[in-house]
C-alpha positions in Angstrom: 3.4 13.8 24.8 2.5 12.3 21.7 -1.0 10.5 21.8 -0.4 6.6 21.0 -1.7 5.4 17.8 -4.5 2.8 17.9 -4.5 0.4 15.0 -7.5 -1.8 14.2 -6.4 -5.1 13.2 -8.7 -7.8 11.1 -7.3 -10.6 13.1 -9.0 -13.2 11.1 -8.0 -12.1 7.7 -5.3 -13.7 5.7 -3.9 -17.2 4.9 -2.2 -17.3 8.1 -4.6 -15.6 10.2 -4.8 -15.1 13.4 -1.2 -16.1 14.2 0.5 -13.9 11.7 -1.5 -11.0 12.6 -0.9 -11.3 16.3 2.9 -12.1 16.1 3.3 -9.3 13.4 1.7 -7.1 15.9 4.6 -8.1 18.6 7.2 -7.6 16.0 5.9 -4.0 15.0 6.0 -3.1 18.8 9.7 -3.1 18.4 9.9 -0.3 16.2 6.3 1.5 17.7 6.3 0.4 21.2 3.4 3.1 22.4 0.9 1.6 19.5 -2.2 0.4 20.9 -4.1 -2.3 19.0 -7.8 -3.4 18.7 -8.0 -7.1 17.7 -11.1 -8.1 15.9 -12.0 -11.9 15.8 -12.3 -15.0 17.5 -11.7 -14.4 21.3 -11.2 -18.1 21.7 -8.1 -18.2 19.5 -6.5 -14.8 20.3 -6.3 -15.2 24.0 -3.9 -18.2 23.8 -1.7 -16.6 21.1 -1.9 -13.3 23.1 -0.6 -15.3 26.1 3.0 -15.5 24.3 3.4 -11.6 23.9 3.1 -10.2 27.5 4.1 -6.6 26.5 1.4 -7.0 23.5 -1.3 -8.3 25.6 -0.8 -5.2 27.7 -1.7 -2.7 24.6 -4.2 -4.9 23.1 -8.1 -5.3 23.5 -10.1 -8.0 21.5 -13.5 -7.3 20.1 -14.9 -10.6 19.9 -16.7 -11.8 16.5 -16.7 -15.1 14.8 -17.6 -14.1 11.5 -14.8 -13.5 9.0 -14.7 -12.7 5.0 -14.1 -15.5 2.9 -11.1 -15.2 0.7 -13.2 -15.9 -2.3 -16.1 -14.1 -1.1 -17.6 -11.5 -3.5 -17.4 -7.8 -2.6 -21.1 -7.4 -3.0 -21.9 -10.3 -1.0 -19.4 -9.5 1.6 -20.5 -6.1 1.8 -24.1 -7.1 2.5 -23.5 -10.1 4.8 -20.6 -9.2 6.4 -22.0 -6.4 8.8 -20.4 -8.3 12.0 -17.1 -9.7 10.5 -13.6 -8.9 11.9 -12.7 -6.9 8.7 -16.3 -4.7 8.5 -15.9 -4.2 12.5 -12.1 -3.1 12.3 -13.4 -0.4 9.5 -16.1 0.7 11.5 -13.9 1.0 14.2 -11.7 3.8 12.2 -15.1 5.5 11.1 -16.2 5.9 14.7 -13.1 7.5 15.7 -12.2 4.3 18.1 -9.1 3.6 16.0 -6.8 5.6 13.9 -6.0 3.2 10.9 -7.0 -0.4 9.8 -4.8 -3.2 8.6 -6.1 -6.4 7.0 -4.6 -9.2 5.2 -8.2 -10.4 3.8 -10.1 -10.1 0.8 -9.1 -7.4 -1.3 -12.3 -6.8 -3.3 -14.1 -6.8 0.0 -12.0 -4.8 1.8 -12.2 -2.0 -0.8 -16.0 -2.3 -0.8 -16.6 -2.2 2.9 -14.1 0.5 3.2 -15.6 3.1 0.6 -18.8 2.1 2.3 -17.9 2.6 6.1 -15.2 5.5 5.6 -16.6 6.9 2.6 -14.1 9.0 0.1 -11.9 11.8 1.3 -13.7 15.1 0.2 -12.1 16.3 -2.9 -11.3 12.8 -4.3 -13.4 11.2 -6.8 -11.9 7.4 -6.9 -9.5 5.5 -4.6 -6.3 4.3 -5.8 -4.1 1.4 -4.7 -0.5 2.3 -4.0 2.4 0.5 -3.1 6.4 0.8 -2.4 8.8 -1.0 -5.0 12.5 -1.4 -4.8 14.7 0.3 -7.3 18.1 0.9 -8.4 18.1 4.7 -6.5 16.3 3.5 -3.3 12.1 2.9 -3.4 9.6 4.3 -5.5 5.8 4.6 -4.9 3.4 3.1 -7.9 0.0 3.7 -8.0 -2.8 2.9 -9.4 -2.2 -0.7 -9.1 -5.7 -2.1 -10.6 -8.3 -0.3 -8.4 -9.2 1.8 -11.4 -9.1 0.3 -14.9 -9.9 3.6 -16.8 -9.1 6.9 -15.4 -9.8 10.6 -16.7 -7.2 13.2 -16.3 -8.4 14.8 -13.0 -8.4 11.1 -11.8 -4.6 10.9 -12.6 -3.8 14.4 -11.1 -5.5 13.2 -7.7 -3.5 10.1 -7.8 -0.4 12.3 -8.4 -1.3 14.0 -5.2 -2.0 10.9 -3.4 1.0 9.5 -4.2 3.2 12.2 -3.7 1.9 12.7 0.0 2.4 9.0 0.7 6.0 9.3 -0.4 6.2 12.2 2.3 4.5 10.5 5.0 5.8 7.0 4.7 9.3 7.3 2.9 10.2 10.3 4.3 11.0 12.4 1.1 11.0 16.2 1.4 9.8 17.0 -2.3 9.2 13.8 -4.4 9.2 13.8 -7.8 6.5 12.5 -10.0 6.0 11.2 -13.1 3.2 9.9 -15.3 3.8 6.5 -17.0 3.6 6.7 -20.5 4.5 5.2 -24.0 7.4 7.9 -24.5 8.8 11.0 -22.7 7.8 13.3 -25.3 5.0 15.8 -24.8 2.9 14.6 -27.7 2.8 10.9 -26.6 0.0 9.1 -24.9 -3.5 9.6 -24.7 -5.9 12.4 -24.0 -5.9 11.8 -20.2 -2.5 11.5 -19.8 -1.4 14.5 -21.8 -4.5 16.4 -19.9 -3.0 15.3 -16.3 0.5 16.6 -17.7 -0.8 19.8 -18.6 -2.3 20.8 -15.2 0.6 19.3 -13.0 3.0 21.5 -14.9 0.9 24.6 -14.1 2.2 27.5 -12.1 1.5 27.2 -8.2 0.9 23.2 -8.7 1.9 21.5 -5.0 3.5 18.4 -7.4 7.2 18.4 -8.1 6.3 17.1 -11.7 9.1 15.5 -13.5 7.3 14.5 -16.7 6.5 11.5 -18.5 8.7 8.1 -17.8 8.6 4.9 -19.4 8.6 1.3 -18.1 12.3 1.1 -18.1 11.8 3.8 -15.5 10.2 1.7 -12.9 13.3 -0.2 -11.9 15.8 2.8 -12.6 14.1 4.9 -9.9 13.9 7.7 -12.3 11.1 9.3 -10.1 9.7 8.6 -6.5 6.2 8.3 -7.7 4.8 6.7 -10.4 1.4 7.5 -11.8 -0.9 5.2 -14.1 -4.4 4.3 -14.7 -5.1 0.9 -13.1 -4.6 -1.4 -16.1 -1.4 0.1 -17.0 -0.1 -0.1 -13.4 -1.2 -3.4 -12.6 0.2 -5.1 -16.1 3.6 -3.3 -15.0 3.6 -4.4 -11.5 2.8 -8.2 -12.6 5.7 -7.8 -15.1 8.1 -6.6 -12.7 7.2 -9.4 -10.2 7.6 -12.1 -12.9 10.9 -10.8 -14.0 12.1 -10.8 -10.2 11.2 -14.4 -10.0 12.4 -15.6 -13.6 15.8 -13.9 -12.4 15.6 -15.8 -9.0 15.2 -19.0 -11.0 17.9 -18.4 -13.3 20.5 -17.6 -10.8 19.5 -20.6 -8.6 19.7 -22.8 -11.9 23.0 -21.2 -12.7 24.6 -22.2 -9.2 23.5 -25.8 -9.7 24.8 -26.3 -13.1 28.2 -27.9 -12.1 30.5 -28.4 -9.1 32.3 -25.4 -10.0 29.1 -23.3 -9.8 28.4 -24.9 -6.7 31.9 -24.0 -5.2 31.3 -20.3 -6.4 28.2 -20.1 -4.7 29.9 -20.5 -1.2 32.0 -17.5 -1.8 29.0 -15.4 -3.3 26.6 -16.5 -0.4 27.1 -13.5 1.5 26.4 -10.9 -1.5 23.3 -13.2 -2.3 22.0 -13.0 1.1 22.4 -9.2 1.1 20.6 -9.2 -2.5 17.9 -11.4 -1.1 17.1 -9.0 1.8 17.1 -6.1 -0.5 14.5 -7.8 -2.5 12.6 -9.7 0.0 8.8 -8.7 -0.8 8.1 -8.9 2.8 10.0 -5.6 3.3 7.6 -4.0 1.1 4.3 -5.6 2.1 1.5 -3.0 2.9 -0.6 -1.9 -0.1 -2.8 1.3 0.8 -6.1 2.5 -0.5 -5.4 6.2 -0.8 -8.3 8.3 -1.3 -10.5 7.1 1.7 -11.5 9.2 4.3 -9.2 7.0 6.5 -6.3 5.1 6.6 -6.6 1.6 5.2 -3.6 -0.6 4.6 -3.7 -4.0 2.6 -1.3 -6.6 3.7 -0.8 -9.4 1.2 -3.2 -12.5 2.2 0.1 -14.9 2.4 2.1 -12.5 4.3 4.1 -13.9 7.3 4.4 -12.3 10.6 7.4 -10.0 9.4 5.4 -8.8 6.5 2.4 -8.0 8.2 4.5 -6.1 10.9 5.8 -4.3 8.0 2.1 -3.4 6.8 1.4 -2.1 10.7 4.3 0.3 10.1 3.3 1.8 7.1 -0.4 2.6 8.8 1.2 4.2 11.6 3.8 6.2 9.7 0.8 7.5 7.7 -0.8 8.6 11.0 2.1 9.8 12.7 3.1 11.9 9.6 -0.5 13.4 9.0 -1.2 11.9 5.8 -4.8 12.9 5.7 -4.0 16.7 6.6 -1.6 16.7 3.9 -4.0 15.7 1.3 -6.3 18.3 2.4 -3.8 20.9 1.9 -2.9 19.5 -1.3 -6.4 19.5 -2.6 -7.0 23.1 -1.7 -3.7 24.1 -3.7 -5.0 22.1 -6.6 -8.1 24.0 -7.0 -6.5 27.2 -7.5 -4.9 25.6 -10.6 -7.0 25.3 -14.4 -9.1 22.5 -14.4 -7.9 19.4 -16.6 -9.2 19.1 -19.9 -12.3 16.8 -20.4 -11.2 13.7 -21.8 -13.0 10.3 -22.4 -11.7 8.4 -19.2 
């Protein structure tokens, strides 16, 4: 019999907390009925919410604290002053072995700082990377780093490739995901030293990575590879550009259907297809960015996510735990050690 996964939830983090957190856990139980939860937050606010969900209440334990990390708190201040906050206590539960993973919709910078302090880095990984799943023409792809590291050397990019590859296997169920390095061209001589150095190492015989090669910006939406690797500056710009383009096209589409009476009539016929498109691009279905590289599983829900989105973030955390994410990272790092070291670069 499989041991139930225990998820630590920062019940006070996020714009809609604690309601979206409790409701999200109840939704997640439909797919994950044996999951158990530790809710860190204000007991006086959590207990009335749990009364609405009998099955969830049976699988929850509240860990009371009235302290929370403010959305605008500086990471350094949160780290010093937030030792009894719902976020910190949830992370400590994983560090102490009382929970298997943690999900929070709270302050991103504070969560990263606290997670690095409480959980430490995974042995053999130098820096954490922020990863997320994106919809593509072929299905879904993983992209990292999305802003945690502005400058990276070749070794950082190689480690990110491993982290993203294992994430694609454990969360997306891909057996041998392809990995590409985001670059300004597909030719081998293109890009700066760190990107070329990482590519050389990933191409080496015996590499645990199914390395595709260099990919460009238009390969993101095309789904050319299953895992896209970049430094945090490049990855964040690419992500925000893609999100902005999606909003622009949505606005253009709405404006086109309002343009005339004929267009409005056409909308009635197109509505079923448009609803299908909306479900495919619904950002709630991709909610759950992950801090990869930590010695523990930490999933960051979008601060404004509703209950459906938060439930998806819980699902990401549980899938990583159930599919042995940390064990696969350990195995991959051992295989990387046998490869020639990446050429030294200037970051």
